[in-house]
C-alpha positions in Angstrom: 46.1 -25.1 58.8 45.2 -22.6 57.0 47.1 -22.6 53.9 46.9 -19.1 53.4 48.1 -17.8 56.7 51.6 -16.6 57.3 55.1 -19.1 56.7 57.9 -16.6 56.2 58.1 -12.7 56.6 61.2 -11.0 56.1 62.1 -7.6 56.6 61.8 -5.8 53.3 59.7 -8.6 51.4 56.1 -9.4 51.5 55.3 -12.2 53.6 54.2 -15.0 52.1 51.5 -18.0 53.3 51.8 -21.5 53.4 50.3 -22.9 49.9 52.8 -20.4 48.2 55.7 -21.6 50.6 54.8 -25.1 49.3 53.9 -24.0 45.4 57.6 -22.6 45.5 59.4 -25.7 46.9 58.2 -27.9 44.5 58.6 -25.4 42.1 62.5 -25.1 42.7 62.4 -28.9 43.2 61.4 -29.5 39.5 64.1 -26.7 38.6 66.8 -28.9 40.2 65.7 -32.1 38.7 65.9 -30.4 35.3 70.0 -30.2 36.1 69.9 -33.7 36.9 69.6 -33.5 40.6 67.9 -35.9 42.6 67.4 -37.9 45.5 70.9 -39.6 46.2 72.8 -36.3 45.3 74.4 -33.8 47.7 74.0 -30.3 47.4 76.0 -27.9 49.4 74.1 -24.6 49.9 76.8 -21.5 50.6 74.1 -18.5 51.2 73.4 -15.7 53.8 70.9 -15.8 56.4 67.3 -14.6 55.1 64.5 -16.2 53.8 65.7 -17.4 50.8 68.2 -19.4 52.5 65.2 -20.8 54.5 63.2 -21.9 51.5 66.0 -23.0 49.4 67.0 -25.5 52.6 63.0 -26.9 52.2 63.6 -26.9 48.3 66.7 -28.8 48.4 66.3 -31.2 51.4 63.1 -32.1 49.4 64.9 -32.9 46.7 68.3 -34.4 46.8 70.6 -34.2 50.3 71.5 -30.8 51.4 74.6 -29.2 53.6 74.1 -26.1 54.4 77.8 -24.7 54.7 79.1 -21.0 56.5 78.9 -18.6 54.2 82.0 -17.0 55.5 84.3 -20.3 55.2 87.4 -19.6 53.8 88.5 -21.5 50.3 90.5 -23.9 51.5 87.6 -24.8 54.6 85.4 -25.2 51.8 87.5 -27.4 49.8 87.4 -30.0 52.8 83.7 -29.7 52.9 82.8 -30.2 50.0 85.4 -32.8 49.6 84.0 -34.8 52.7 80.7 -34.3 51.4 80.8 -35.6 48.3 79.3 -32.8 46.9 77.5 -33.3 43.3 76.3 -29.1 43.4 76.9 -25.9 45.2 73.9 -23.2 45.3 75.2 -19.7 45.5 73.5 -16.7 45.9 73.4 -14.5 42.1 75.5 -11.4 42.7 77.3 -12.2 45.7 81.2 -13.0 45.6 81.5 -15.9 47.4 85.0 -18.3 47.0 82.2 -21.2 46.6 81.8 -20.7 43.3 85.8 -20.8 42.4 86.2 -24.0 44.6 83.3 -26.2 43.3 84.4 -25.4 39.6 88.1 -26.0 40.7 86.6 -29.9 42.1 84.4 -30.2 38.7 80.8 -29.3 40.5 77.5 -27.6 39.3 77.6 -24.3 40.6 73.8 -23.1 40.8 72.8 -19.7 40.7 69.9 -18.7 43.2 68.2 -15.5 42.0 66.1 -12.7 44.0 64.5 -10.6 42.2 63.2 -7.0 44.1 59.8 -7.6 44.2 59.4 -11.0 45.3 58.1 -11.8 48.5 59.8 -13.6 51.2 61.9 -17.0 50.2 61.0 -16.3 46.2 63.6 -17.1 44.3 64.3 -19.0 40.9 67.5 -21.5 40.0 69.6 -21.0 37.0 72.0 -24.0 36.4 73.7 -26.1 33.7 70.6 -28.1 31.8 71.3 -31.9 32.2 69.0 -35.0 32.2 66.2 -35.2 34.3 67.1 -36.6 37.8 65.8 -39.4 39.8 62.4 -37.1 40.9 60.2 -38.9 43.7 59.2 -37.7 47.1 61.1 -37.4 50.4 60.7 -40.3 52.3 61.3 -40.6 56.1 64.4 -42.7 55.9 65.7 -40.5 53.4 69.0 -38.3 54.4 67.5 -34.4 54.2 70.3 -32.9 55.9 73.9 -33.1 56.1 76.4 -31.0 58.7 79.2 -31.4 60.1 80.3 -31.0 64.0 83.3 -31.2 66.2 82.6 -33.9 68.2 85.1 -35.6 70.2 87.4 -35.5 67.7 89.3 -32.6 66.3 88.5 -33.4 62.9 84.7 -32.4 62.0 82.4 -35.7 61.4 79.9 -35.9 58.9 76.7 -36.2 60.8 73.9 -37.5 58.5 70.3 -36.7 59.5 66.3 -38.4 58.1 63.8 -36.2 57.1 62.3 -38.7 60.5 64.8 -37.3 62.6 64.4 -33.9 61.8 60.4 -34.1 61.9 60.6 -35.3 65.3 62.8 -33.0 66.5 60.7 -30.0 65.4 57.6 -32.1 66.8 59.2 -32.2 70.2 60.3 -28.8 70.3 56.2 -27.6 69.4 55.2 -29.5 72.0 57.8 -28.3 74.7 57.2 -24.7 73.6 53.5 -25.1 73.0 53.6 -23.5 69.6 50.2 -23.1 68.0 49.2 -21.0 65.0 49.4 -17.9 66.5 52.9 -17.7 67.5 56.1 -16.1 65.2 59.2 -16.9 65.8 61.8 -13.9 65.3 64.4 -16.5 63.4 68.2 -15.0 64.3 70.3 -18.1 64.6 72.3 -19.5 61.4 70.9 -21.3 59.4 73.6 -23.4 58.7 73.4 -24.3 62.3 71.2 -27.1 63.4 69.9 -24.9 66.4 69.0 -22.6 63.8 67.7 -24.9 60.9 65.2 -27.3 63.5 64.5 -24.4 66.1 64.0 -21.2 64.5 62.6 -22.8 61.0 61.5 -26.2 60.9 59.5 -26.1 64.3 57.7 -23.2 63.9 56.7 -24.1 60.4 55.7 -28.0 62.0 53.6 -26.3 64.1 51.7 -23.9 61.6 52.9 -20.9 62.8 55.2 -18.2 61.0 58.9 -17.3 60.9 60.6 -14.0 60.8 63.8 -14.7 58.2 66.3 -12.3 59.4 69.9 -11.7 57.7 73.2 -11.5 59.8 72.7 -10.9 63.5 73.2 -7.7 65.2 71.1 -6.5 68.2 70.0 -3.1 66.7 68.4 -5.1 64.2 67.0 -7.7 66.6 65.2 -4.6 68.5 64.4 -3.3 65.1 62.6 -6.8 63.8 61.0 -7.2 67.2 59.1 -3.7 67.1 57.8 -4.5 63.4 56.9 -7.8 63.4 55.6 -8.9 67.1 57.0 -12.2 67.8 56.0 -14.3 70.4 59.3 -16.4 70.9 62.8 -16.5 70.1 65.7 -19.1 70.8 69.6 -17.6 70.5 72.7 -18.5 71.7 74.5 -16.9 75.2 76.6 -14.8 72.9 73.4 -13.4 71.4 71.6 -13.2 74.3 73.9 -11.0 75.9 74.3 -9.0 73.1 71.0 -8.6 73.1 70.9 -7.9 76.8 73.7 -4.8 76.3 71.7 -3.2 73.7 68.3 -3.6 75.9 69.5 -0.4 77.8 68.5 1.9 75.3 65.5 0.3 73.8 63.8 -0.3 76.8 60.5 0.7 75.2 60.6 -1.6 72.4 61.1 -4.5 74.9 58.3 -2.7 76.9 55.5 -3.3 74.1 57.1 -6.0 72.9 54.7 -9.6 73.2 57.1 -12.4 73.8 55.8 -15.2 76.3 59.1 -16.9 76.2 62.9 -16.9 75.3 64.9 -19.9 74.9 68.3 -20.5 74.8 70.4 -23.7 73.9 73.8 -24.8 72.4 75.9 -23.3 75.8 75.2 -22.5 78.7 73.4 -19.4 79.9 74.7 -17.6 83.0 72.4 -16.7 85.6 73.5 -12.6 85.3 72.0 -12.9 81.2 69.3 -15.2 82.2 67.7 -12.6 84.8 68.8 -9.7 82.7 66.4 -11.5 79.9 63.5 -11.9 82.0 63.2 -8.6 83.6 63.9 -7.2 80.0 61.5 -8.5 78.2 59.0 -9.9 81.1 59.1 -13.7 79.7 60.5 -17.0 81.0 63.7 -17.8 79.8 63.5 -21.7 78.5 67.1 -23.2 78.8 67.7 -26.3 76.5 69.8 -29.0 75.2 70.7 -29.9 71.8 73.6 -31.6 69.8 73.8 -32.3 65.8 73.6 -36.2 66.4 70.3 -36.2 68.0 68.8 -33.2 65.3 69.1 -30.5 68.0 66.9 -31.1 71.4 67.4 -33.3 73.6 66.4 -31.8 76.6 64.2 -28.9 77.8 63.0 -26.6 80.8 59.1 -26.6 80.5 57.2 -23.7 80.3 55.7 -22.0 83.2 53.5 -23.0 85.1 55.7 -26.2 85.2 59.0 -26.5 87.3 62.1 -25.0 86.1 65.6 -25.2 87.6 67.9 -22.4 86.2 71.1 -23.5 85.0 70.0 -26.8 83.9 68.7 -28.0 80.4 66.3 -29.7 82.2 64.4 -32.5 81.8 64.3 -35.4 77.9 62.2 -33.4 75.5 62.2 -35.7 72.3 65.0 -38.0 73.2 65.7 -40.5 75.5 68.6 -39.7 78.0 71.1 -42.2 80.2 73.7 -40.9 82.4 76.5 -43.8 82.1 79.8 -44.3 83.3 83.1 -45.1 80.9 82.0 -48.7 80.5 78.5 -47.3 79.1 76.5 -48.5 82.1 73.8 -46.4 83.2 74.4 -44.9 86.4 71.8 -44.2 89.4 70.0 -40.6 90.1 72.7 -37.9 91.6 75.7 -39.6 90.4 78.0 -38.2 87.7 78.6 -39.6 84.5 78.4 -38.5 80.5 75.5 -38.3 78.5 
């Protein structure tokens, strides 16, 4: 890995390399430490998508335990999330109105403002918060909790899923192997970064492979094609509703699609219809790789392979980074061809 290769890029921002990203993550970690934030603390990140959200996640996860929350949550939803997390602090972007500030202050939590200057490179920012005694600073270990996410799971009440650095690293590397990612790849990041799919597949996996990530703001089909033309990514990953929007917009963006250099498109988080799959493959002249992930498994569980491997449309492929078994109601493994639960 060359330290000066591009790590993060974004519209209207200068790209930054791996050396600059690593230095910034360390600096932000020290700023958090000066605010009394350390390894056992849980810090909620309530920010819109973009490069600052991406690098803030990296900085917080390397310093404490990061809990990215949907910035569109209502005040009552934030109350539940922050209570369930037992959060120590909340990070919000300066200049953006968010109910998270009032909710956090009402709970007696520290509010840390993340400020981005107009001339700063992609992902660079400064943190402003209460000065306190230094936190317990030490490098993150493999078994430290890096990420906390809520998932609906099998109950009506959201469940909190803690994921260790070891979990995230294993999943990111597995995705890189499945997709044969290398330093020449560039991911167009369109998934929200409060979602396991976006964090692991479109951020950590490319960075683990030494490739680059284009961090986009909130998704729209029009901005997708603008970034596709401007940044020349080699792949993207999304949920089926996004793929449908891209396909619907594609009829008016045929020239951009024709000159794109996508070598594959990845789909996960929900079943993809045959119509959308074949439409995407015709539009981009690239294979669609269907995969299966879940929050509890740090995202990727199974995936179809890249060509020339055999893909089975409508399926999630084979185990890819995790051990998978199909079991009956009593938890007993079933034979091939039998119907059961993952």
